[in-house]
TIBA-453897 format. One record per atom (N, C-alpha, C): x, y, z; atom name; residue number from 1; residue in one letter; chain. Coordinates in steps of 0.05 Angstrom, whole numbers. Each point is the difference from the previous one (the first is absolute). Layout:
BEGIN
> X|Y|Z|CA|NUM|a|A
...
END
This chain:
BEGIN
> 234|292|58|N|1|m|A
> -29|1|-9|CA|1|m|A
> -7|-14|-24|C|1|m|A
> 15|-16|-4|N|2|p|A
> -6|-19|-31|CA|2|p|A
> -10|-24|18|C|2|p|A
> 11|-15|29|N|3|w|A
> -5|-18|16|CA|3|w|A
> -34|6|-1|C|3|w|A
> -7|21|20|N|4|l|A
> -29|5|-1|CA|4|l|A
> -16|-1|-24|C|4|l|A
> 9|6|-19|N|5|w|A
> -15|-9|-33|CA|5|w|A
> -4|-19|-2|C|5|w|A
> 24|-22|8|N|6|l|A
> 1|-26|-4|CA|6|l|A
> -19|-15|12|C|6|l|A
> -3|6|30|N|7|a|A
> -21|-2|18|CA|7|a|A
> -30|6|-5|C|7|a|A
> -9|20|-8|N|8|a|A
> -20|11|-12|CA|8|a|A
> -15|-18|-26|C|8|a|A
> 19|-1|-16|N|9|a|A
> -4|-20|-19|CA|9|a|A
> -10|-26|6|C|9|a|A
> 18|-13|19|N|10|g|A
> -8|-28|14|CA|10|g|A
> -20|-5|6|C|10|g|A
> -15|25|15|N|11|l|A
> -22|1|17|CA|11|l|A
> -20|11|-15|C|11|l|A
> -7|5|-26|N|12|m|A
> -11|5|-20|CA|12|m|A
> 3|-30|-22|C|12|m|A
> 15|-10|-1|N|13|e|A
> -1|-31|-5|CA|13|e|A
> -20|-19|15|C|13|e|A
> 1|-2|24|N|14|v|A
> -16|-7|25|CA|14|v|A
> -25|5|-8|C|14|v|A
> -7|22|-8|N|15|a|A
> -33|19|-7|CA|15|a|A
> -3|-12|-17|C|15|a|A
> 6|1|-26|N|16|w|A
> -12|-13|-19|CA|16|w|A
> -3|-25|-5|C|16|w|A
> 20|-10|9|N|17|t|A
> 2|-34|3|CA|17|t|A
> -32|0|17|C|17|t|A
> -4|11|20|N|18|v|A
> -17|-10|16|CA|18|v|A
> -31|7|-19|C|18|v|A
> 2|27|-5|N|19|l|A
> -18|4|-22|CA|19|l|A
> -10|-12|-17|C|19|l|A
> 24|-14|-18|N|20|l|A
> -5|-16|-20|CA|20|l|A
> -21|-20|1|C|20|l|A
> 5|-15|27|N|21|k|A
> -18|-18|13|CA|21|k|A
> -26|7|-7|C|21|k|A
> -6|23|19|N|22|r|A
> -21|18|-5|CA|22|r|A
> -19|7|-27|C|22|r|A
> 17|0|-18|N|23|t|A
> -12|5|-26|CA|23|t|A
> -19|-22|-16|C|23|t|A
> 4|-28|10|N|24|d|A
> -17|-14|-12|CA|24|d|A
> 7|-1|-30|C|24|d|A
> 28|-1|-7|N|25|g|A
> 4|-2|-25|CA|25|g|A
> -5|26|-14|C|25|g|A
> -2|26|10|N|26|f|A
> 0|17|-10|CA|26|f|A
> -32|7|-11|C|26|f|A
> -5|-15|13|N|27|t|A
> -43|1|-10|CA|27|t|A
> -11|19|27|C|27|t|A
> 15|16|19|N|28|r|A
> -8|15|19|CA|28|r|A
> 21|27|-6|C|28|r|A
> -19|17|-11|N|29|l|A
> 11|23|-1|CA|29|l|A
> 14|17|15|C|29|l|A
> -13|6|22|N|30|w|A
> 22|17|19|CA|30|w|A
> 24|-13|10|C|30|w|A
> -4|-29|14|N|31|f|A
> 27|-16|3|CA|31|f|A
> 12|7|-23|C|31|f|A
> -7|-2|-21|N|32|s|A
> 19|0|-32|CA|32|s|A
> 15|29|4|C|32|s|A
> -11|20|4|N|33|v|A
> 8|14|-8|CA|33|v|A
> 15|14|29|C|33|v|A
> -2|-11|18|N|34|a|A
> 24|12|29|CA|34|a|A
> 21|-26|-8|C|34|a|A
> -5|-17|-17|N|35|c|A
> 22|-23|0|CA|35|c|A
> 21|8|-13|C|35|c|A
> -8|17|-30|N|36|i|A
> 11|6|-21|CA|36|i|A
> 18|24|15|C|36|i|A
> -18|20|22|N|37|a|A
> 16|19|0|CA|37|a|A
> 17|-4|17|C|37|a|A
> 2|-27|25|N|38|a|A
> 16|-2|17|CA|38|a|A
> 30|-14|-21|C|38|a|A
> -6|-7|-21|N|39|m|A
> 20|-15|-18|CA|39|m|A
> 14|19|-13|C|39|m|A
> -16|31|2|N|40|a|A
> 19|20|-15|CA|40|a|A
> 10|9|19|C|40|a|A
> -2|7|19|N|41|v|A
> 17|11|22|CA|41|v|A
> 16|-16|12|C|41|v|A
> -4|-23|6|N|42|s|A
> 28|-24|1|CA|42|s|A
> 22|5|-14|C|42|s|A
> -11|2|-34|N|43|f|A
> 17|1|-23|CA|43|f|A
> 15|22|8|C|43|f|A
> -12|22|-2|N|44|w|A
> 12|34|6|CA|44|w|A
> 21|-7|26|C|44|w|A
> -14|-2|14|N|45|a|A
> 21|2|24|CA|45|a|A
> 23|-20|-1|C|45|a|A
> 2|-22|-13|N|46|m|A
> 18|-18|-2|CA|46|m|A
> 24|9|-15|C|46|m|A
> -7|16|-30|N|47|s|A
> 12|22|-13|CA|47|s|A
> 16|14|2|C|47|s|A
> -11|21|28|N|48|q|A
> 13|17|8|CA|48|q|A
> 23|-14|21|C|48|q|A
> 0|-24|9|N|49|a|A
> 14|-14|17|CA|49|a|A
> 30|-9|-18|C|49|a|A
> -8|-1|-27|N|50|l|A
> 11|-14|-21|CA|50|l|A
> 25|23|-7|C|50|l|A
> -10|17|7|N|51|r|A
> 18|29|-11|CA|51|r|A
> 21|-2|21|C|51|r|A
> 8|-9|21|N|52|s|A
> 23|3|12|CA|52|s|A
> 4|-32|12|C|52|s|A
> -11|-22|-3|N|53|l|A
> 5|-28|16|CA|53|l|A
> 3|-13|-31|C|53|l|A
> 16|-29|12|N|54|p|A
> 7|-19|-26|CA|54|p|A
> -27|-15|-6|C|54|p|A
> -8|-3|-27|N|55|m|A
> -25|-12|-6|CA|55|m|A
> -2|-28|7|C|55|m|A
> 26|-16|4|N|56|g|A
> -11|-21|14|CA|56|g|A
> -10|1|28|C|56|g|A
> 8|19|17|N|57|t|A
> 4|-1|32|CA|57|t|A
> -38|9|0|C|57|t|A
> -4|24|-26|N|58|v|A
> -29|14|10|CA|58|v|A
> -26|-24|-9|C|58|v|A
> 21|-12|-20|N|59|y|A
> -29|-25|-7|CA|59|y|A
> -5|-17|22|C|59|y|A
> 18|-18|13|N|60|a|A
> 5|-15|18|CA|60|a|A
> -13|8|21|C|60|a|A
> -1|22|19|N|61|v|A
> -6|21|20|CA|61|v|A
> -37|-6|-8|C|61|v|A
> -5|17|-25|N|62|w|A
> -23|-1|-3|CA|62|w|A
> -13|-25|-5|C|62|w|A
> 9|-27|-8|N|63|t|A
> -18|-19|2|CA|63|t|A
> 5|-8|24|C|63|t|A
> 24|-5|19|N|64|g|A
> -4|0|20|CA|64|g|A
> -20|12|23|C|64|g|A
> -2|21|-5|N|65|i|A
> -24|18|22|CA|65|i|A
> -29|-10|-9|C|65|i|A
> 6|-1|-27|N|66|g|A
> -35|-16|-10|CA|66|g|A
> -6|-22|12|C|66|g|A
> 18|-21|-7|N|67|a|A
> -6|-33|9|CA|67|a|A
> -4|1|23|C|67|a|A
> 16|11|27|N|68|a|A
> 2|8|24|CA|68|a|A
> -27|1|15|C|68|a|A
> -3|30|-18|N|69|g|A
> -28|16|5|CA|69|g|A
> -24|-17|-2|C|69|g|A
> 2|-8|-29|N|70|g|A
> -20|-25|-11|CA|70|g|A
> -6|-16|22|C|70|g|A
> 22|-17|3|N|71|l|A
> -3|-19|20|CA|71|l|A
> -12|10|29|C|71|l|A
> 5|16|16|N|72|f|A
> -5|9|19|CA|72|f|A
> -30|14|2|C|72|f|A
> -8|11|-30|N|73|w|A
> -32|3|-4|CA|73|w|A
> -11|-27|1|C|73|w|A
> 11|-16|-12|N|74|g|A
> -26|-28|-3|CA|74|g|A
> -2|-16|22|C|74|g|A
> 23|3|19|N|75|i|A
> 2|-10|29|CA|75|i|A
> -27|12|13|C|75|i|A
> 12|26|4|N|76|t|A
> -10|13|17|CA|76|t|A
> -32|9|-7|C|76|t|A
> -5|7|-26|N|77|i|A
> -22|14|-5|CA|77|i|A
> -23|-20|-12|C|77|i|A
> 15|-16|-18|N|78|e|A
> -19|-28|-19|CA|78|e|A
> -3|-20|19|C|78|e|A
> 17|-3|16|N|79|g|A
> 2|-32|16|CA|79|g|A
> 16|-24|-13|C|79|g|A
> 18|8|-16|N|80|e|A
> 10|-17|-3|CA|80|e|A
> 20|-13|13|C|80|e|A
> 7|-24|0|N|81|p|A
> 18|-22|18|CA|81|p|A
> 22|22|16|C|81|p|A
> 6|-2|15|N|82|l|A
> 28|10|14|CA|82|l|A
> 16|-29|14|C|82|l|A
> 23|-8|-17|N|83|t|A
> 14|-26|5|CA|83|t|A
> 31|9|6|C|83|t|A
> 8|-11|9|N|84|a|A
> 37|6|5|CA|84|a|A
> 11|12|-26|C|84|a|A
> -12|-23|-21|N|85|l|A
> 19|-1|-26|CA|85|l|A
> -6|26|-10|C|85|l|A
> -19|9|-2|N|86|r|A
> -6|22|-6|CA|86|r|A
> 15|27|13|C|86|r|A
> -8|0|24|N|87|v|A
> 10|19|23|CA|87|v|A
> 31|4|-10|C|87|v|A
> 12|-29|0|N|88|g|A
> 31|4|-13|CA|88|g|A
> 12|11|-28|C|88|g|A
> -17|-13|-17|N|89|c|A
> 1|12|-24|CA|89|c|A
> -1|33|-3|C|89|c|A
> -22|10|10|N|90|v|A
> 0|28|3|CA|90|v|A
> 25|6|17|C|90|v|A
> 6|-13|22|N|91|a|A
> 28|13|16|CA|91|a|A
> 15|5|-19|C|91|a|A
> 12|-29|-19|N|92|l|A
> 25|3|-24|CA|92|l|A
> -16|29|-22|C|92|l|A
> -15|2|-3|N|93|i|A
> -5|25|-20|CA|93|i|A
> 14|24|12|C|93|i|A
> -7|2|25|N|94|l|A
> -2|29|7|CA|94|l|A
> 27|1|17|C|94|l|A
> 17|-20|5|N|95|a|A
> 29|-1|3|CA|95|a|A
> 10|9|-31|C|95|a|A
> -5|-14|-17|N|96|g|A
> 7|11|-25|CA|96|g|A
> -1|32|-11|C|96|g|A
> -22|6|12|N|97|v|A
> -8|28|-13|CA|97|v|A
> 14|15|24|C|97|v|A
> 7|-2|29|N|98|a|A
> 18|13|11|CA|98|a|A
> 31|-9|-6|C|98|a|A
> 9|-11|2|N|99|g|A
> 23|-15|-18|CA|99|g|A
> 9|21|-20|C|99|g|A
> -25|3|-24|N|100|l|A
> 3|25|-20|CA|100|l|A
> 7|29|7|C|100|l|A
> -18|5|21|N|101|r|A
> -6|26|7|CA|101|r|A
> 29|11|13|C|101|r|A
> 15|-15|19|N|102|f|A
> 24|5|10|CA|102|f|A
> 20|-11|-11|C|102|f|A
> -2|-15|-32|N|103|g|A
> 30|0|-5|CA|103|g|A
> -3|12|-32|C|103|g|A
> -21|28|5|N|104|s|A
> 3|9|-26|CA|104|s|A
> 16|31|10|C|104|s|A
END
């Protein structure tokens, strides 16, 4: 169950990152409210994972999911460039996340 909490926390990190861009510097009320709510859920879910998993693992996996998810969103939705270097770097991040999962 702690790994499910951690996955949820990572997905919510992607959500608040996407929403953060939409807040336009926290000048758009509903995007700002949604962003803060997603942040709160992300941190709460991460706190649940921390009850059973090591802190270093939780933080590394959480940021890895956020980085990979943010890059995926940027490429597929925002039209950011898809280059071999970017794909290779995100593959390294995901390999690290998988290594932490199976090494715990």
